[in-house]
N, C-alpha and C positions, 0 to 999 in steps of 0.2 A: 447506425451504425455500419453499415453496410459493407462502409467503406476499410473499418479498419476488422483487424484476422487476430483471434487472441487464440493463447497456447500457451501450455506450460514452457515457462525455460527451462528445456532441459541442458541441452545443449552448453558447452564452452563458451560458442560463440550467441549464444542468448542470455547469458549470464554477465556477459563481459558488455552485451548491452544495457542490460538492467542495468552495470554497476555505472558506465559512461550517462545513461539517461539520468540517475539517480544525484551522480556530480554536479550536472550540468545545471539541472533542477533546484537542488538545495545548495549545492556552494558557493557553485557561482552565480546564482540569479535571486536567491532566497538567504545569500550569505550565511548558511549552514555551517559550523566547522566539519571539515570531511571529518575528522576524528567521533563526533555524533554522528555521524554515520556510519559507518562501520564498524557495529560492532561485533563482528567478529562469528555471525549469525546467519551468512547468506548459504555457506555450503550445505550447512545443515535446514535449511527452511527451501517453501514451495513457492517461487516464484509464479505471478502469471502475467504475461506481456501480451501487450497489444501490438500486431503491426497496419502501420497505412499497407491498403492493399495491393496498389497499383507501384506504388516504392518501392515498397517492403521493409522503410525505415520505422521504428519503433514509435513509438508516439505516448506511451502510457504503460502503467508497470504496476505491480502492488505486492504484496510477501505473504507469508501465513507462517508464523511457527510454532509449531504443534510441540507442548510437552504433558502427553496423558492424555485425558477429555477435554484439557483446557487447549486454546490456541490462540494467537494476537496477533491481528492484524496491522502489518503496517510499513512504511514507507512508500506511501501509496504516489505516485509522481507523473506527471503531465503536462506535458509540451504546452509551452504558453498559449501557442498559435490555436491548440484544439480544447483548450477547456473550456467551459458552459457547456460540452457535449455530452454529456452525464454520464463522459467516459470512466472519472474515476469511482461512480458507482458503479457502472459493470464491471470491476475488478471488483471490489466489494463482492457483491451477489457474484461471483464466480471464484473468489476465495471461499467463502462460507459454503458453496455448496463442496469443492473438495473439504474443507470441512468436515463437514456433514458425510460424504464418506469417508472420512478418515475415522470416525466414531469421534467427532469434537460433539462435548456437549454445549461451554461457553465459549462465549469470543472476547475477548479483551481489548484494547486500544489508547493510546496518549497520544493524541490528536492535538495539534494547535487548540488557542482556548476560542479561535475565530471559527473553527469548523464546527463547533458542537453541535451547530445545527444541520448542517452537512449529514452529520453522523445518527442525529435523534432521526430525520426523516427515511435513514434506513430502519430503524429499529433496536436503535443500541440510546442507552441511557447513564447519564454520568455515574460515578459512584463514589464521585472524588474532587473535591477542590481542586481547585489551580493549583498548582506547583511549577516553582521554576529552577527551569534545566541552563542553566547560564544567558541569554540575554531571552530567553522565551517561557512565555505561559503556556504549559499541558494541562490537558485533566485526563482524570480514567475514565471511561467508558466498557460497557460490557455491554453484551447480546446471550440471553440463552436461546439455543438453536434445538 
């Protein structure tokens, strides 16, 4: 991961990079309706962005939305050519660190069902069964910090 530089997305340009990445990964590649991704929470959330060190191009991102002592991790996006390098895990860990610094005690997330093991390996446990959102099967998972 030496070639990826992580940061909190704070500039307008950073946030545009996050949104463009999610559009390419979720909408174009995975066929998820753009309206499902654009939930209106981006401006009030914290985003982690990972840029390729040499090119400066974004390759991974994720979002944390905080409400009191709870937080929601969502929108983990990794460009296809960078998958398998544990970048998604690194983004989740960095979002967890930010959550702890902000006083969050519990994190939840709602991943696609096929990602259950990925998040279980990061310490999350399933708290509710599968639910359908459009054509997608999602779980609710939780982790106490």
